[in-house]
C-alpha positions in Angstrom: 17.3 -1.6 -9.8 15.1 -4.7 -9.5 12.0 -4.4 -12.0 8.8 -4.1 -9.7 6.9 -5.0 -12.2 8.0 -8.4 -12.8 7.7 -8.7 -8.3 4.1 -7.2 -8.8 2.8 -10.8 -9.3 1.5 -11.3 -13.4 -2.6 -11.4 -12.5 -2.4 -7.7 -11.4 -1.4 -6.9 -14.7 -4.6 -9.2 -16.3 -7.7 -7.2 -17.4 -9.9 -9.6 -16.7 -8.5 -9.9 -12.8 -8.6 -6.7 -12.8 -12.0 -6.5 -13.3 -12.9 -8.6 -10.3 -9.9 -7.4 -8.2 -12.4 -5.4 -5.9 -15.0 -8.1 -5.6 -12.3 -10.3 -5.0 -10.4 -8.7 -2.0 -13.4 -6.5 -0.4 -14.1 -2.9 -0.1 -12.2 -1.8 2.4 -13.6 1.7 3.6 -11.3 4.8 3.1 -13.0 7.1 5.7 -11.1 5.8 9.0 -7.4 6.2 6.9 -8.5 9.8 5.6 -9.3 10.8 9.4 -5.9 9.7 10.9 -4.8 11.8 8.1 -6.0 14.7 8.6 -5.9 14.3 12.6 -2.2 14.5 11.6 -2.8 17.5 9.7 -2.7 16.2 6.3 -5.5 19.6 4.9 -7.8 20.2 2.1 -5.1 21.8 -0.1 -2.5 18.6 0.8 -0.5 16.6 -2.1 -1.1 12.7 -0.9 0.9 9.7 -2.7 -1.0 6.4 -3.3 1.5 3.7 -3.8 0.4 0.5 -5.2 -3.3 2.2 -5.8 -4.9 -0.7 -7.2 -7.8 0.2 -8.6 -8.1 3.7 -6.6 -10.2 2.5 -3.3 -8.2 4.6 -1.6 -7.0 7.3 -4.5 -10.6 7.8 -5.4 -12.1 9.0 -2.1 -9.1 11.0 -1.0 -9.5 13.2 -4.5 -12.8 14.5 -3.1 -11.1 15.6 0.3 -7.3 16.6 -0.6 -6.1 18.9 -3.1 -3.8 16.7 -5.0 -3.5 13.2 -5.2 -1.4 10.9 -7.2 -2.3 7.4 -8.1 1.1 5.0 -8.5 1.0 2.2 -9.8 3.3 -0.4 -11.4 0.3 -2.1 -13.9 -0.6 0.1 -17.0 -4.3 -2.2 -16.5 -5.3 -0.9 -12.8 -3.8 2.8 -13.7 -6.5 2.5 -16.9 -9.0 1.5 -14.6 -8.0 4.2 -12.0 -8.7 7.1 -14.9 -11.5 5.8 -15.8 -13.3 6.1 -12.8 -12.0 9.2 -11.7 -12.8 10.5 -15.0 -16.4 9.2 -14.5 -16.7 10.8 -10.7 -14.9 14.5 -12.2 -11.9 14.0 -10.3 -9.7 16.6 -12.3 -7.2 16.5 -9.2 -6.1 12.6 -9.2 -3.0 12.1 -11.8 -2.2 8.7 -12.0 2.1 7.7 -12.7 3.2 4.4 -13.7 5.9 3.7 -11.2 6.7 2.0 -8.6 8.5 2.1 -4.9 11.4 2.7 -6.4 11.2 4.5 -9.4 8.6 7.4 -9.2 10.4 10.8 -9.4 7.9 13.8 -7.8 8.8 17.5 -8.6 8.3 20.6 -6.9 7.2 20.6 -3.1 7.6 18.9 -0.9 4.5 16.4 -0.6 2.1 15.9 2.9 1.6 12.7 3.1 2.1 8.8 1.3 -0.4 6.4 1.8 -0.2 2.9 0.6 -2.3 -0.6 1.0 -0.8 -4.2 0.4 1.8 -3.4 -1.9 5.5 -3.0 0.2 5.3 -6.9 1.3 6.0 -7.3 -3.0 9.5 -5.8 -2.6 12.3 -8.0 -0.7 13.2 -6.5 2.4 16.2 -4.5 1.2 14.6 -2.8 -1.6 11.9 -2.2 1.1 14.4 0.2 3.4 15.5 1.8 0.5 11.3 1.9 -0.6 10.8 3.4 3.1 14.0 6.0 2.5 12.7 7.5 -0.8 9.7 7.9 0.4 10.8 10.0 3.1 13.1 12.1 1.0 9.7 13.2 -0.6 7.9 13.8 2.8 8.2 17.4 4.0 8.7 17.5 7.7 6.0 16.3 9.9 4.4 14.8 6.6 2.8 11.2 7.4 2.8 7.5 5.9 0.1 5.6 6.4 0.9 1.9 5.9 -0.8 -1.0 5.6 0.4 -4.4 4.5 0.7 -8.2 5.4 3.1 -8.3 8.1 3.9 -10.8 10.1 3.8 -10.4 13.9 4.8 -13.6 15.3 7.7 -15.7 16.0 9.0 -17.9 13.0 8.4 -20.7 15.7 4.6 -20.0 15.5 4.6 -19.8 11.6 2.8 -23.7 10.8 0.1 -22.2 13.9 -0.4 -18.7 11.4 -0.4 -20.5 8.4 -2.1 -23.1 9.3 -4.9 -20.6 9.8 -4.5 -19.6 6.9 -5.3 -22.7 5.0 -8.3 -23.7 7.1 -10.1 -20.3 6.1 -9.4 -20.7 2.5 -12.0 -20.1 -0.4 -12.8 -23.0 -2.8 -14.2 -20.3 -5.2 -10.9 -17.7 -5.9 -13.8 -15.1 -7.4 -15.3 -14.7 -4.3 -12.4 -14.3 -1.8 -8.1 -16.4 -1.4 -7.8 -19.7 -2.3 -5.1 -22.0 -0.4 -3.5 -21.3 -3.8 -3.7 -17.9 -3.2 -1.9 -18.6 0.3 0.5 -20.5 -0.5 1.5 -18.4 -3.7 1.8 -15.4 -1.2 3.8 -17.4 1.8 6.6 -18.7 -1.5 6.6 -15.9 -3.6 6.2 -12.7 -2.1 8.4 -11.0 0.4 5.9 -10.3 4.1 8.5 -9.4 6.3 8.7 -10.0 10.0 7.1 -6.5 11.9 10.7 -6.7 14.4 12.4 -6.3 11.0 10.1 -3.5 9.6 9.8 -1.7 12.6 13.8 -0.9 12.6 13.3 0.2 8.7 11.0 2.8 9.5 12.7 4.3 12.1 16.4 4.0 10.0 14.1 5.7 7.0 13.4 8.9 9.8 9.9 8.2 11.0 8.6 7.7 14.0 6.1 5.6 14.9 2.7 7.2 16.5 0.6 4.4 16.4 0.3 0.3 15.0 -2.7 -1.7 14.9 -2.4 -5.6 14.0 -5.6 -8.3 13.4 -5.2 -11.9 12.4 -1.2 -11.5 13.4 -1.1 -10.1 9.8 -2.6 -7.4 8.8 -0.8 -4.4 9.7 -1.6 -0.7 9.9 0.9 1.9 11.1 0.8 6.0 11.3 3.9 7.4 10.5 5.0 11.1 11.2 8.9 12.2 9.3 11.2 13.6 11.7 12.0 16.8 11.5 16.1 17.1 10.2 
């Protein structure tokens, strides 16, 4: 088994980086993702996992509408941040667990939904497939996987054009957004995969893709439902 923390990127373990994480990444609104889960039968009493929770941008609002939310991350610094915010908001139904896709062990009834945003690409493809199968094993039949990630929706011979656009739009100030060095690090050391490789992994794991959206040839958002056995 690989050490997921070693693949997460050292900045995610740094308290100073985590303190400015939301400002750099932006403040995505979780409302649309919550609505999608509810539209697929994830109700108020549901148990929902947020794998790679980061600063809790999804987990915290999810805990306000679902019965139990488990915020999972390999970074203890991230989890300390989430725990403090949950306590400040009196969210007693949010549990933080230091683990990852490959190490989280769920006990009790099968879960209703899994959400993950911009985390799966930290794993090489072999381990992505293992992770998706583990998620399927934890979900109830008909359970929902909402997957957002940096996924390449282009052909290999289009890579220069796509990445050229990334570098042209890069920020100069690393506190305000992603720089050319940030993009270079992602391309060279992280494991975003092609769409036409990821989608068969989802199928083999037992998921039906019921909706998919892409932006800028790289930002993929999947809604998947676990097939009955």
